[in-house]
Every structure is written in structure tokens, then in C-alpha cells.
C-alpha positions as CSV (number, residue, x, y, z in Angstrom):
1,M,4.0,-1.3,-38.2
2,H,3.9,-4.0,-35.5
3,P,5.5,-7.4,-36.3
4,G,2.7,-9.9,-37.2
5,S,0.2,-7.2,-38.1
6,I,0.8,-7.1,-41.8
7,P,1.7,-9.5,-44.7
8,G,5.4,-10.0,-45.0
9,E,5.8,-10.5,-41.3
10,A,8.9,-12.6,-41.7
11,S,10.6,-10.0,-43.8
12,S,9.8,-7.2,-41.3
13,R,11.1,-9.4,-38.5
14,R,14.4,-9.9,-40.3
15,V,14.8,-6.1,-40.6
16,L,14.2,-5.7,-36.9
17,L,16.6,-8.5,-36.1
18,R,19.3,-6.6,-38.1
19,W,18.4,-3.5,-36.2
20,A,18.8,-5.3,-32.9
21,T,22.2,-6.7,-33.7
22,T,23.4,-3.3,-35.0
23,V,22.2,-1.6,-31.8
24,A,24.0,-4.2,-29.7
25,G,27.2,-3.7,-31.7
26,I,27.4,-7.3,-32.9
27,R,26.9,-9.4,-36.1
28,P,25.1,-12.7,-36.7
29,L,27.4,-15.6,-36.1
30,Q,26.4,-17.2,-39.4
31,G,23.8,-17.1,-42.1
32,G,24.3,-13.4,-43.2
33,H,21.9,-10.6,-42.6
34,D,18.8,-12.8,-42.6
35,A,20.1,-15.2,-39.9
36,E,17.5,-16.6,-37.6
37,P,17.5,-15.7,-33.8
38,R,19.1,-19.0,-32.9
39,T,22.3,-18.1,-34.8
40,M,22.8,-14.9,-32.9
41,T,24.6,-14.0,-29.7
42,L,23.1,-10.8,-28.4
43,D,24.4,-8.6,-25.5
44,F,21.0,-8.1,-23.8
45,T,22.5,-6.0,-21.1
46,A,23.8,-3.5,-23.8
47,L,20.3,-3.6,-25.4
48,R,18.6,-2.9,-22.1
49,T,20.9,0.1,-21.4
50,K,20.3,1.5,-24.9
51,M,16.6,1.0,-24.4
52,V,16.6,3.0,-21.2
53,D,18.8,5.8,-22.6
54,G,17.1,6.0,-26.0
55,Q,13.4,5.2,-25.2
56,L,12.8,6.0,-21.6
57,R,15.0,9.0,-20.7
58,T,14.1,10.7,-24.0
59,T,10.4,10.5,-23.1
60,D,10.7,12.1,-19.7
61,V,10.9,9.0,-17.6
62,T,13.1,10.4,-14.8
63,D,12.2,8.4,-11.7
64,L,15.4,6.6,-10.7
65,A,13.6,3.7,-9.0
66,I,11.8,3.0,-12.3
67,L,15.0,3.3,-14.4
68,D,16.9,1.0,-12.0
69,A,14.1,-1.5,-12.1
70,V,14.0,-1.6,-15.9
71,L,17.8,-1.9,-16.1
72,A,17.6,-4.8,-13.7
73,V,14.8,-6.9,-15.2
74,P,15.7,-9.1,-18.2
75,R,12.9,-8.3,-20.6
76,E,14.0,-11.0,-23.0
77,E,13.0,-13.6,-20.5
78,F,9.4,-12.6,-20.8
79,V,8.9,-12.9,-24.6
80,P,8.7,-16.0,-26.8
81,S,12.2,-17.4,-27.4
82,K,12.1,-16.7,-31.2
83,L,11.4,-13.0,-30.4
84,R,14.1,-12.5,-27.8
85,P,16.3,-10.5,-30.2
86,L,13.4,-8.0,-30.5
87,A,12.8,-7.7,-26.8
88,Y,14.1,-4.1,-26.6
89,I,12.6,-2.5,-29.7
90,D,10.2,0.4,-29.3
91,E,7.2,-1.7,-30.4
92,D,4.6,-3.8,-28.7
93,I,5.6,-7.5,-28.8
94,E,3.1,-10.3,-29.3
95,I,3.2,-12.8,-26.4
96,A,0.1,-14.8,-27.2
97,P,-1.3,-15.1,-30.8
98,S,-5.0,-14.7,-31.5
99,G,-7.0,-17.9,-31.3
100,S,-9.9,-18.4,-29.0
101,G,-9.6,-14.7,-28.2
102,P,-7.6,-11.5,-29.3
103,A,-3.8,-11.6,-29.4
104,R,-2.0,-10.3,-26.3
105,Y,1.0,-8.0,-26.3
106,L,3.9,-6.9,-24.1
107,M,3.5,-3.1,-23.9
108,E,6.1,-0.9,-25.6
109,P,8.8,0.2,-23.1
110,S,8.3,3.9,-23.1
111,P,4.5,4.2,-22.5
112,F,4.8,1.4,-19.9
113,A,7.5,3.2,-18.0
114,R,5.6,6.5,-18.2
115,L,2.4,4.8,-16.8
116,V,4.4,3.4,-13.9
117,Q,5.8,6.9,-13.2
118,L,2.3,8.3,-13.4
119,A,1.2,6.0,-10.6
120,E,3.8,7.4,-8.1
121,I,4.4,4.0,-6.5
122,A,5.9,4.1,-3.0
123,P,8.2,1.4,-1.5
124,G,5.4,0.3,0.9
125,D,2.6,0.1,-1.7
126,L,0.5,-2.9,-2.6
127,V,-0.1,-3.0,-6.3
128,L,-2.7,-4.9,-8.4
129,D,-1.3,-5.6,-11.9
130,V,-4.3,-6.2,-14.2
131,G,-3.3,-8.2,-17.3
132,C,0.2,-9.2,-16.2
133,G,0.7,-11.4,-19.3
134,T,4.0,-13.3,-19.0
135,G,5.0,-11.4,-15.8
136,Y,7.3,-8.6,-17.1
137,S,5.3,-5.7,-15.8
138,S,4.9,-7.4,-12.4
139,A,8.6,-8.0,-12.1
140,I,9.2,-4.3,-12.7
141,L,6.6,-3.3,-10.2
142,S,7.9,-5.7,-7.6
143,R,11.2,-3.8,-7.5
144,I,9.5,-0.6,-6.7
145,A,6.5,-1.6,-4.5
146,A,6.3,-3.8,-1.4
147,S,4.2,-6.5,-3.1
148,V,2.3,-7.1,-6.3
149,I,-0.8,-9.1,-7.1
150,A,-0.4,-10.2,-10.7
151,L,-3.9,-10.8,-12.2
152,E,-4.2,-12.8,-15.4
153,E,-7.2,-14.3,-17.1
154,D,-5.5,-16.4,-19.7
155,A,-4.5,-19.8,-18.3
156,A,-1.4,-20.2,-20.5
157,L,-0.1,-16.7,-19.8
158,A,-0.7,-17.1,-16.0
159,E,1.3,-20.3,-16.1
160,Q,4.1,-18.6,-18.0
161,A,4.1,-15.6,-15.6
162,Q,4.3,-17.9,-12.6
163,A,7.2,-19.9,-14.1
164,N,9.1,-16.8,-15.2
165,L,8.8,-15.0,-11.9
166,E,9.8,-18.0,-9.9
167,R,12.7,-18.8,-12.1
168,L,14.1,-15.3,-11.9
169,G,13.5,-15.0,-8.2
170,Y,10.7,-12.3,-8.0
171,H,9.2,-13.5,-4.7
172,G,7.3,-10.3,-4.0
173,V,4.7,-11.2,-6.7
174,A,1.6,-13.5,-6.3
175,V,0.1,-14.6,-9.6
176,V,-3.7,-15.1,-9.5
177,R,-6.2,-16.1,-12.1
178,G,-9.5,-14.5,-12.7
179,P,-11.5,-12.1,-15.0
180,L,-9.5,-8.9,-15.5
181,V,-12.5,-6.7,-15.4
182,A,-13.4,-8.0,-11.9
183,G,-10.0,-7.2,-10.4
184,Y,-9.0,-9.3,-7.3
185,A,-11.1,-8.3,-4.3
186,A,-9.5,-11.0,-2.1
187,E,-6.4,-8.9,-1.5
188,A,-8.0,-5.4,-1.8
189,P,-7.8,-2.6,-1.1
190,Y,-4.8,-1.6,-3.2
191,D,-2.6,1.5,-3.1
192,V,-2.1,1.3,-6.9
193,I,-3.9,-0.5,-9.7
194,M,-2.2,-0.7,-13.1
195,I,-4.0,-1.8,-16.3
196,E,-1.6,-3.3,-18.8
197,G,-3.3,-2.2,-22.1
198,S,-5.8,0.2,-23.4
199,V,-9.5,0.0,-22.4
200,E,-12.7,1.6,-23.5
201,V,-13.9,1.8,-19.9
202,V,-12.5,1.3,-16.4
203,P,-15.0,-1.0,-14.5
204,T,-16.4,0.3,-11.2
205,A,-15.2,-2.9,-9.6
206,L,-11.6,-1.7,-9.9
207,F,-12.3,1.7,-8.4
208,D,-14.0,-0.1,-5.5
209,Q,-10.7,-2.0,-4.8
210,L,-8.6,1.2,-4.3
211,K,-7.6,2.3,-0.8
212,E,-8.3,5.9,0.4
213,G,-5.7,7.9,-1.6
214,G,-5.2,5.0,-4.0
215,R,-4.3,5.6,-7.6
216,L,-5.5,3.7,-10.7
217,V,-3.6,4.2,-14.0
218,A,-5.1,3.3,-17.3
219,V,-5.0,4.1,-21.0
220,E,-8.5,4.9,-22.2
221,G,-9.5,4.9,-25.9
222,R,-8.1,3.3,-29.0
223,G,-5.2,4.0,-31.3
224,N,-3.7,7.4,-31.5
225,A,-6.7,8.9,-29.8
226,A,-6.1,7.0,-26.6
227,V,-5.1,8.9,-23.4
228,A,-3.2,7.9,-20.3
229,K,-5.2,8.9,-17.2
230,V,-4.6,8.6,-13.5
231,Y,-7.5,8.3,-11.0
232,L,-7.3,9.3,-7.3
233,K,-9.8,7.9,-4.7
234,A,-10.8,10.3,-2.0
235,G,-13.6,9.1,0.3
236,E,-16.4,7.8,-1.9
237,A,-15.3,9.9,-4.9
238,V,-12.9,9.1,-7.7
239,S,-11.4,11.9,-9.8
240,G,-9.3,11.5,-12.9
241,R,-6.9,13.6,-15.0
242,R,-5.5,13.3,-18.4
243,A,-1.7,12.9,-18.6
244,F,-0.5,12.1,-22.1
245,N,-1.4,10.4,-25.4
246,A,-0.5,6.7,-25.5
247,A,-1.2,4.4,-28.4
248,V,-1.0,1.0,-26.8
249,R,-2.6,-2.3,-27.7
250,P,-6.1,-3.0,-26.2
251,L,-6.6,-5.3,-23.3
252,P,-9.5,-7.7,-24.1
253,G,-12.6,-7.6,-22.0
254,F,-12.9,-3.9,-21.3
255,E,-15.1,-3.0,-24.2
256,V,-18.2,-0.9,-23.8
257,V,-21.3,-3.1,-24.0
258,R,-23.4,-1.5,-26.8
259,E,-27.1,-2.0,-26.6
260,F,-29.4,-2.1,-29.6
261,E,-31.6,1.0,-30.0
262,F,-34.9,1.1,-31.8
């Protein structure tokens, strides 16, 4: 179960906090097993290493550039402060609660890294990161590619992404605001387009923004039936292939418009 998705969220979160401290090889400073995050001192570097060894390497993420990038980027800096002890668990993490729209999540580490590997990003590539959230995915991509356009529709998330990336010195990323389904044509064409969540359909506008030989990586479908796919553009044609099953949280706005039938 994902934190926040069921009744008893606080209890579930305490269990996960105990797990995080055990993995890191430490104990709460005070307050016993149910201590709140502010009473803990976590070794995030140790947690990051254990995440790479236990979640990425064990799911066939073998690209050294990706592993090095994940080891270098402090994931805890891109989640809400109260959830930092959970930054390295193998779950999606809520980064924006539901309100005027659906909740938004930071993708679970393993499927995210596998999607990046599927994109086969080269050092000279220009990447469009669709739905960058608080900026974590763009920070990772910026350590692999030449430059990244981080597209975010939510104003608060875009502001957080900008602040996080500037504070941590990721200067190869430009955060832009706009509808996710429209992409960002101003900087197109792109070598790679990454979609940070599952979608029902990939809009034609995104395919139109690929370079010749460009790749688009997305998870299509919902829940356990969703599939990671990579698309390749050759001339005017775009072909896709299935890669692996990936149950990740949906990215709002990519739903199929269903028409009423008589």
C-alpha cells in the first residue's frame, strides 16, 4: 500500500520510518519506535547506496551513468520535509496532495531508473522531462544528458523544482510551465522525451517534438496492467515497442476523452 492511500496513514508511515532507520543502521534519537521525522538523524548517503544496490541493480538497471547519477542526487531534497526519512523506500511518494486536481507523486526508484535506461540517453542529448514535479527526475537526467527542459503544469511544483535545482546547483536544467499534454515546442525538437507517470494515451504533440531518431519513453495503461514502452521516430513514422510491466502512478491530463455514444 502507498502511504496516504488508506486509513491509518500515520500508523503506516511510522512503520516505514522504523524501516528507514533500520536500513540506515541507526535508531531514533528520542521518542522510541514511533518518533517523528524531526527526532531522527538519518544517513541519507547510506540509504541512497542501499536503494541503488537493493532496488536498481536487482531489477536490471546496469547503466553506470544512471547508477552514478542516482548515487549523486540527494532524493531527500525533492520530497516534503516530513517525508524525507521515506525518500529511499520502494514506493511512490506523494509530493502534492489532491486538492483542485489529483495528487502528484515522485515515481518509485526502480521503474524510474528502468525508464531512463530504456531511453538510451547520450551525453549530447536534449531531453524534455514531462511532469518534472519537484525536479528530482530532471536532476538525474541532467547528469546524463547535455541539457534538460523540465516541464511542469502545476505552479507550486514548478516553483519548488526551480528552487530545488538552483539550490543544489543543477544548471543544465531549465524549468518551464505549461500544459503537460502540449509538450514544449519552443525548444523542440528533442532527442528524448520522458513522461513522469502513467498515461492512457501519448499525445501526437509530443511525437511531433521528437528529432529524427528521437526516443519517447512512457508508461501506458493503469495499475498492474500498465506497460513501459519506447517509441522511435524515423522520418514521419513513429514505431513503439513494449519493454516491461510498470505499475506507476498516473500523470493527470493524459486521459482518453470518451465521447457519449447513442
